[in-house]
C-alpha atoms as a printed R data frame, in Angstrom:
    type eleno elety resid chain resno       x       y       z
1   ATOM     1    CA   UNK     A     1  -8.664 -13.372 -14.197
2   ATOM     2    CA   UNK     A     2  -6.620 -11.284 -11.789
3   ATOM     3    CA   UNK     A     3  -8.623  -8.171 -11.045
4   ATOM     4    CA   UNK     A     4  -6.791  -4.965 -10.242
5   ATOM     5    CA   UNK     A     5  -3.907  -5.228  -7.813
6   ATOM     6    CA   UNK     A     6  -2.930  -2.545  -5.324
7   ATOM     7    CA   UNK     A     7  -0.017  -2.117  -2.972
8   ATOM     8    CA   UNK     A     8  -1.009  -0.671   0.417
9   ATOM     9    CA   UNK     A     9   1.079   0.318   3.430
10  ATOM    10    CA   UNK     A    10  -0.480   1.429   6.728
11  ATOM    11    CA   UNK     A    11   1.611   3.159   9.394
12  ATOM    12    CA   UNK     A    12   0.650   4.227  12.907
13  ATOM    13    CA   UNK     A    13  -0.548   7.792  13.629
14  ATOM    14    CA   UNK     A    14   2.395  10.164  13.821
15  ATOM    15    CA   UNK     A    15   2.785  13.929  13.886
16  ATOM    16    CA   UNK     A    16   5.655  14.810  11.554
17  ATOM    17    CA   UNK     A    17   6.934  18.120  10.219
18  ATOM    18    CA   UNK     A    18   6.391  19.345   6.670
19  ATOM    19    CA   UNK     A    19  10.135  19.006   6.095
20  ATOM    20    CA   UNK     A    20  10.023  15.327   7.084
21  ATOM    21    CA   UNK     A    21   6.929  14.802   4.911
22  ATOM    22    CA   UNK     A    22   8.843  16.218   1.955
23  ATOM    23    CA   UNK     A    23  11.894  14.039   2.589
24  ATOM    24    CA   UNK     A    24   9.789  10.911   3.066
25  ATOM    25    CA   UNK     A    25   7.564  11.420   0.023
26  ATOM    26    CA   UNK     A    26  10.564  12.375  -2.140
27  ATOM    27    CA   UNK     A    27  12.441   9.197  -1.183
28  ATOM    28    CA   UNK     A    28   9.348   7.066  -1.758
29  ATOM    29    CA   UNK     A    29   8.545   8.621  -5.134
30  ATOM    30    CA   UNK     A    30  12.176   8.293  -6.208
31  ATOM    31    CA   UNK     A    31  12.039   4.578  -5.361
32  ATOM    32    CA   UNK     A    32   8.755   4.179  -7.258
33  ATOM    33    CA   UNK     A    33  10.098   6.098 -10.262
34  ATOM    34    CA   UNK     A    34  13.095   3.768 -10.451
35  ATOM    35    CA   UNK     A    35  10.702   1.014 -11.591
36  ATOM    36    CA   UNK     A    36  10.015   2.965 -14.790
37  ATOM    37    CA   UNK     A    37   7.275   4.863 -16.599
38  ATOM    38    CA   UNK     A    38   4.530   2.390 -15.658
39  ATOM    39    CA   UNK     A    39   4.603   3.685 -12.076
40  ATOM    40    CA   UNK     A    40   6.232   7.122 -12.315
41  ATOM    41    CA   UNK     A    41   4.360  10.075 -10.699
42  ATOM    42    CA   UNK     A    42   4.029  12.022 -13.952
43  ATOM    43    CA   UNK     A    43   0.772  13.901 -13.256
44  ATOM    44    CA   UNK     A    44  -1.261  15.256 -10.365
45  ATOM    45    CA   UNK     A    45  -4.456  17.171  -9.818
46  ATOM    46    CA   UNK     A    46  -4.418  19.777  -7.009
47  ATOM    47    CA   UNK     A    47  -8.210  19.555  -6.729
48  ATOM    48    CA   UNK     A    48  -8.424  15.782  -7.439
49  ATOM    49    CA   UNK     A    49 -10.533  16.658 -10.489
50  ATOM    50    CA   UNK     A    50  -9.447  15.404 -13.898
51  ATOM    51    CA   UNK     A    51  -9.997  18.794 -15.493
52  ATOM    52    CA   UNK     A    52  -7.279  20.229 -13.247
53  ATOM    53    CA   UNK     A    53  -4.593  17.690 -14.179
54  ATOM    54    CA   UNK     A    54  -1.068  19.067 -14.298
55  ATOM    55    CA   UNK     A    55   2.288  17.618 -15.224
56  ATOM    56    CA   UNK     A    56   4.480  16.924 -12.207
57  ATOM    57    CA   UNK     A    57   8.272  17.201 -12.105
58  ATOM    58    CA   UNK     A    58   9.555  15.433  -9.011
59  ATOM    59    CA   UNK     A    59  11.515  17.742  -6.714
60  ATOM    60    CA   UNK     A    60  11.468  18.605  -3.033
61  ATOM    61    CA   UNK     A    61  10.369  22.167  -3.854
62  ATOM    62    CA   UNK     A    62   7.362  20.902  -5.830
63  ATOM    63    CA   UNK     A    63   6.474  18.468  -3.044
64  ATOM    64    CA   UNK     A    64   6.681  21.144  -0.366
65  ATOM    65    CA   UNK     A    65   4.285  23.353  -2.331
66  ATOM    66    CA   UNK     A    66   1.878  20.435  -2.788
67  ATOM    67    CA   UNK     A    67   2.049  19.410   0.884
68  ATOM    68    CA   UNK     A    68   1.448  22.982   2.087
69  ATOM    69    CA   UNK     A    69  -1.720  23.082  -0.026
70  ATOM    70    CA   UNK     A    70  -2.914  19.690   1.222
71  ATOM    71    CA   UNK     A    71  -3.911  20.791   4.730
72  ATOM    72    CA   UNK     A    72  -7.390  19.725   5.824
73  ATOM    73    CA   UNK     A    73  -9.265  22.902   6.709
74  ATOM    74    CA   UNK     A    74 -12.664  24.501   6.917
75  ATOM    75    CA   UNK     A    75 -12.521  28.233   6.523
76  ATOM    76    CA   UNK     A    76  -9.601  29.404   8.634
77  ATOM    77    CA   UNK     A    77  -9.630  26.333  10.881
78  ATOM    78    CA   UNK     A    78  -6.953  23.752  10.139
79  ATOM    79    CA   UNK     A    79  -7.194  20.066  11.090
80  ATOM    80    CA   UNK     A    80  -3.540  19.080  11.119
81  ATOM    81    CA   UNK     A    81  -4.258  15.894  13.082
82  ATOM    82    CA   UNK     A    82  -5.944  14.487   9.952
83  ATOM    83    CA   UNK     A    83  -2.683  14.667   8.019
84  ATOM    84    CA   UNK     A    84  -2.034  15.690   4.435
85  ATOM    85    CA   UNK     A    85  -3.548  13.750   1.545
86  ATOM    86    CA   UNK     A    86  -2.133  14.069  -1.961
87  ATOM    87    CA   UNK     A    87  -1.592  11.856  -4.966
88  ATOM    88    CA   UNK     A    88  -0.261  11.288  -8.469
89  ATOM    89    CA   UNK     A    89  -0.817   9.109 -11.506
90  ATOM    90    CA   UNK     A    90   1.460   7.838 -14.235
91  ATOM    91    CA   UNK     A    91  -0.616   8.196 -17.402
92  ATOM    92    CA   UNK     A    92  -3.538  10.110 -18.891
93  ATOM    93    CA   UNK     A    93  -4.918   6.764 -20.089
94  ATOM    94    CA   UNK     A    94  -6.967   5.264 -17.244
95  ATOM    95    CA   UNK     A    95  -6.218   1.657 -18.226
96  ATOM    96    CA   UNK     A    96  -2.466   2.251 -18.294
97  ATOM    97    CA   UNK     A    97  -2.250   4.534 -15.283
98  ATOM    98    CA   UNK     A    98  -0.892   3.777 -11.828
99  ATOM    99    CA   UNK     A    99  -2.419   5.854  -9.058
100 ATOM   100    CA   UNK     A   100  -0.189   6.836  -6.127
101 ATOM   101    CA   UNK     A   101  -1.735   8.320  -2.992
102 ATOM   102    CA   UNK     A   102  -0.296   9.469   0.338
103 ATOM   103    CA   UNK     A   103  -1.680  10.253   3.769
104 ATOM   104    CA   UNK     A   104   1.131  11.738   5.872
105 ATOM   105    CA   UNK     A   105   1.271  13.390   9.275
106 ATOM   106    CA   UNK     A   106  -2.025  11.989  10.558
107 ATOM   107    CA   UNK     A   107  -1.834  11.948  14.362
108 ATOM   108    CA   UNK     A   108  -5.466  11.315  15.358
109 ATOM   109    CA   UNK     A   109  -5.922   7.917  16.998
110 ATOM   110    CA   UNK     A   110  -8.502   6.749  14.465
111 ATOM   111    CA   UNK     A   111  -6.295   7.613  11.470
112 ATOM   112    CA   UNK     A   112  -3.608   5.719   9.571
113 ATOM   113    CA   UNK     A   113  -0.743   7.212   7.676
114 ATOM   114    CA   UNK     A   114  -0.830   5.443   4.354
115 ATOM   115    CA   UNK     A   115   0.761   4.877   0.991
116 ATOM   116    CA   UNK     A   116  -1.191   3.209  -1.811
117 ATOM   117    CA   UNK     A   117  -0.356   2.273  -5.389
118 ATOM   118    CA   UNK     A   118  -3.171   1.142  -7.691
119 ATOM   119    CA   UNK     A   119  -1.460  -0.734 -10.504
120 ATOM   120    CA   UNK     A   120  -2.626  -0.328 -14.119
121 ATOM   121    CA   UNK     A   121  -5.696  -2.273 -15.287
122 ATOM   122    CA   UNK     A   122  -4.012  -3.243 -18.542
123 ATOM   123    CA   UNK     A   123  -0.759  -5.162 -18.893
124 ATOM   124    CA   UNK     A   124   1.640  -4.324 -16.058
125 ATOM   125    CA   UNK     A   125   5.113  -5.855 -16.172
126 ATOM   126    CA   UNK     A   126   5.336  -6.016 -12.377
127 ATOM   127    CA   UNK     A   127   2.763  -8.808 -12.376
128 ATOM   128    CA   UNK     A   128   4.454 -10.749 -15.157
129 ATOM   129    CA   UNK     A   129   8.037 -10.413 -16.365
130 ATOM   130    CA   UNK     A   130   9.255  -8.119 -13.547
131 ATOM   131    CA   UNK     A   131   7.796  -9.728 -10.436
132 ATOM   132    CA   UNK     A   132  11.173  -9.829  -8.697
133 ATOM   133    CA   UNK     A   133  11.652  -6.098  -9.292
134 ATOM   134    CA   UNK     A   134   8.153  -5.365  -7.976
135 ATOM   135    CA   UNK     A   135   8.837  -7.484  -4.896
136 ATOM   136    CA   UNK     A   136  12.084  -5.579  -4.321
137 ATOM   137    CA   UNK     A   137  10.199  -2.267  -4.663
138 ATOM   138    CA   UNK     A   138   7.606  -3.429  -2.129
139 ATOM   139    CA   UNK     A   139  10.362  -4.288   0.335
140 ATOM   140    CA   UNK     A   140  12.099  -0.950  -0.290
141 ATOM   141    CA   UNK     A   141   8.886   0.969   0.421
142 ATOM   142    CA   UNK     A   142   8.476  -0.961   3.672
143 ATOM   143    CA   UNK     A   143  11.955   0.106   4.843
144 ATOM   144    CA   UNK     A   144  11.145   3.733   3.988
145 ATOM   145    CA   UNK     A   145   7.578   3.964   5.333
146 ATOM   146    CA   UNK     A   146   7.852   1.600   8.346
147 ATOM   147    CA   UNK     A   147   4.271   0.282   8.218
148 ATOM   148    CA   UNK     A   148   2.635  -1.996  10.753
149 ATOM   149    CA   UNK     A   149   0.805  -3.744   7.885
150 ATOM   150    CA   UNK     A   150   1.552  -3.830   4.151
151 ATOM   151    CA   UNK     A   151  -0.168  -5.990   1.549
152 ATOM   152    CA   UNK     A   152  -1.184  -6.396  -2.105
153 ATOM   153    CA   UNK     A   153  -4.974  -6.811  -2.326
154 ATOM   154    CA   UNK     A   154  -6.820  -7.856  -5.457
155 ATOM   155    CA   UNK     A   155 -10.066  -6.069  -6.340
156 ATOM   156    CA   UNK     A   156 -11.848  -9.368  -7.094
157 ATOM   157    CA   UNK     A   157 -10.462 -11.401  -4.209
158 ATOM   158    CA   UNK     A   158 -13.015 -11.119  -1.408
159 ATOM   159    CA   UNK     A   159 -13.761 -14.810  -0.822
160 ATOM   160    CA   UNK     A   160 -12.576 -14.587   2.797
161 ATOM   161    CA   UNK     A   161 -13.542 -11.046   3.806
162 ATOM   162    CA   UNK     A   162 -14.443  -7.658   2.412
163 ATOM   163    CA   UNK     A   163 -12.321  -5.837   5.016
164 ATOM   164    CA   UNK     A   164  -8.560  -5.994   5.509
165 ATOM   165    CA   UNK     A   165  -8.104  -5.492   9.260
166 ATOM   166    CA   UNK     A   166 -10.070  -6.303  12.395
167 ATOM   167    CA   UNK     A   167  -9.323  -6.576  16.122
168 ATOM   168    CA   UNK     A   168  -5.654  -5.679  15.738
169 ATOM   169    CA   UNK     A   169  -4.880  -8.214  12.998
170 ATOM   170    CA   UNK     A   170  -5.241  -8.693   9.226
171 ATOM   171    CA   UNK     A   171  -8.338 -10.647   8.214
172 ATOM   172    CA   UNK     A   172  -6.666 -12.783   5.550
173 ATOM   173    CA   UNK     A   173  -3.460 -13.438   3.611
174 ATOM   174    CA   UNK     A   174  -2.723 -11.609   0.349
175 ATOM   175    CA   UNK     A   175  -0.261 -12.271  -2.480
176 ATOM   176    CA   UNK     A   176   2.477 -10.262  -0.676
177 ATOM   177    CA   UNK     A   177   2.311  -9.527   3.057
178 ATOM   178    CA   UNK     A   178   4.251  -7.637   5.726
179 ATOM   179    CA   UNK     A   179   3.511  -7.516   9.471
180 ATOM   180    CA   UNK     A   180   5.527  -5.466  11.942
181 ATOM   181    CA   UNK     A   181   6.689  -7.210  15.107
182 ATOM   182    CA   UNK     A   182   3.712  -6.218  17.328
183 ATOM   183    CA   UNK     A   183   1.260  -7.415  14.660
184 ATOM   184    CA   UNK     A   184   3.205 -10.656  14.223
185 ATOM   185    CA   UNK     A   185   3.183 -11.194  17.976
186 ATOM   186    CA   UNK     A   186  -0.605 -10.786  18.097
187 ATOM   187    CA   UNK     A   187  -0.918 -13.369  15.334
188 ATOM   188    CA   UNK     A   188   1.683 -15.626  16.969
189 ATOM   189    CA   UNK     A   189   5.387 -15.601  16.162
190 ATOM   190    CA   UNK     A   190   5.447 -19.388  16.054
191 ATOM   191    CA   UNK     A   191   2.860 -19.314  13.263
192 ATOM   192    CA   UNK     A   192   4.721 -16.606  11.340
193 ATOM   193    CA   UNK     A   193   8.110 -18.311  11.616
194 ATOM   194    CA   UNK     A   194   6.597 -21.600  10.437
195 ATOM   195    CA   UNK     A   195   5.994 -20.058   6.998
196 ATOM   196    CA   UNK     A   196   8.602 -21.532   4.678
197 ATOM   197    CA   UNK     A   197   9.527 -18.359   2.764
198 ATOM   198    CA   UNK     A   198   9.167 -15.767   5.557
199 ATOM   199    CA   UNK     A   199  11.866 -13.058   5.728
200 ATOM   200    CA   UNK     A   200  12.796 -10.696   8.541
201 ATOM   201    CA   UNK     A   201  12.434  -7.147   7.213
202 ATOM   202    CA   UNK     A   202  12.428  -3.758   8.984
203 ATOM   203    CA   UNK     A   203  12.021  -5.481  12.377
204 ATOM   204    CA   UNK     A   204   8.979  -7.300  11.002
205 ATOM   205    CA   UNK     A   205   8.147 -10.196   8.713
206 ATOM   206    CA   UNK     A   206   7.592 -10.394   4.948
207 ATOM   207    CA   UNK     A   207   6.256 -13.335   2.953
208 ATOM   208    CA   UNK     A   208   4.528 -14.158  -0.323
209 ATOM   209    CA   UNK     A   209   1.576 -16.500  -0.597
210 ATOM   210    CA   UNK     A   210   2.987 -17.798  -3.886
211 ATOM   211    CA   UNK     A   211   5.437 -16.684  -6.575
212 ATOM   212    CA   UNK     A   212   2.859 -15.450  -9.074
213 ATOM   213    CA   UNK     A   213  -0.053 -13.064  -8.395
214 ATOM   214    CA   UNK     A   214  -3.221 -14.763  -7.227
215 ATOM   215    CA   UNK     A   215  -5.587 -15.904  -9.982
216 ATOM   216    CA   UNK     A   216  -9.122 -15.601  -8.592
217 ATOM   217    CA   UNK     A   217 -10.365 -18.118 -11.174
218 ATOM   218    CA   UNK     A   218  -8.057 -20.814  -9.787
219 ATOM   219    CA   UNK     A   219  -9.781 -22.905  -7.124
220 ATOM   220    CA   UNK     A   220  -6.390 -24.409  -6.239
221 ATOM   221    CA   UNK     A   221  -4.848 -20.999  -5.537
222 ATOM   222    CA   UNK     A   222  -7.896 -19.811  -3.597
223 ATOM   223    CA   UNK     A   223  -7.758 -22.955  -1.496
224 ATOM   224    CA   UNK     A   224  -4.087 -22.288  -0.785
225 ATOM   225    CA   UNK     A   225  -4.943 -18.744   0.314
226 ATOM   226    CA   UNK     A   226  -7.688 -20.014   2.624
227 ATOM   227    CA   UNK     A   227  -5.405 -22.642   4.146
228 ATOM   228    CA   UNK     A   228  -2.612 -20.122   4.848
229 ATOM   229    CA   UNK     A   229  -5.142 -17.717   6.366
230 ATOM   230    CA   UNK     A   230  -6.434 -20.459   8.662
231 ATOM   231    CA   UNK     A   231  -2.903 -21.554   9.609
232 ATOM   232    CA   UNK     A   232  -2.247 -18.015  10.853
233 ATOM   233    CA   UNK     A   233  -5.563 -17.877  12.690
234 ATOM   234    CA   UNK     A   234  -6.786 -14.888  10.681
235 ATOM   235    CA   UNK     A   235 -10.470 -14.375   9.995
236 ATOM   236    CA   UNK     A   236 -13.266 -11.855  10.010
237 ATOM   237    CA   UNK     A   237 -15.818 -13.626  12.198
238 ATOM   238    CA   UNK     A   238 -18.568 -11.218  11.119
239 ATOM   239    CA   UNK     A   239 -18.169 -12.204   7.487
240 ATOM   240    CA   UNK     A   240 -19.686 -15.584   6.654
241 ATOM   241    CA   UNK     A   241 -19.462 -17.204   3.243
């Protein structure tokens, strides 16, 4: 059993222009679309309600219109520091659909800018026959989005913690992981560089726990995840199993 995998990138608060939001989201969606129909941003809902679903044709003009309508506001008051949230999905069939969501332009200290892909529940080639291509896409998104933390959580994999980040560090190791340099330094560069398959990427460090996605029914794989987490000194001390 695998559970549902996601791909999540968190970037630091940053106030960026609508033009830069358009360029960034266009480049990211173009990279995602290159994987194929399983991940392509084919539909969106301006109200986030299924009844309002519309077909989406990727263009900078369409993105600008969507971003302009994604301002957080109450009446006439706008909350630009909260950023713009908008999203897409690849299919009208829930089991086959990939959800893609953005948070861009968030500048408040308690906010992240984020990019998240929720992979399909049913068969997804990126977890099987096209793992190398999915890994390459993950790396490409890192170089575009410049996150401080990027990872691939599994919906059923909470043996070590039910939160992803605490006290300036990740709480455990996922199937695929990226830490920017400041995060790696808080963990300990010596620990990061001791990982056999670690790669320098976008001034940070990328590594995979194992070649294949984590199987939560495999005690051997879960033990390997726990051991790697402990080797890096990551834990959520408030979460006791």
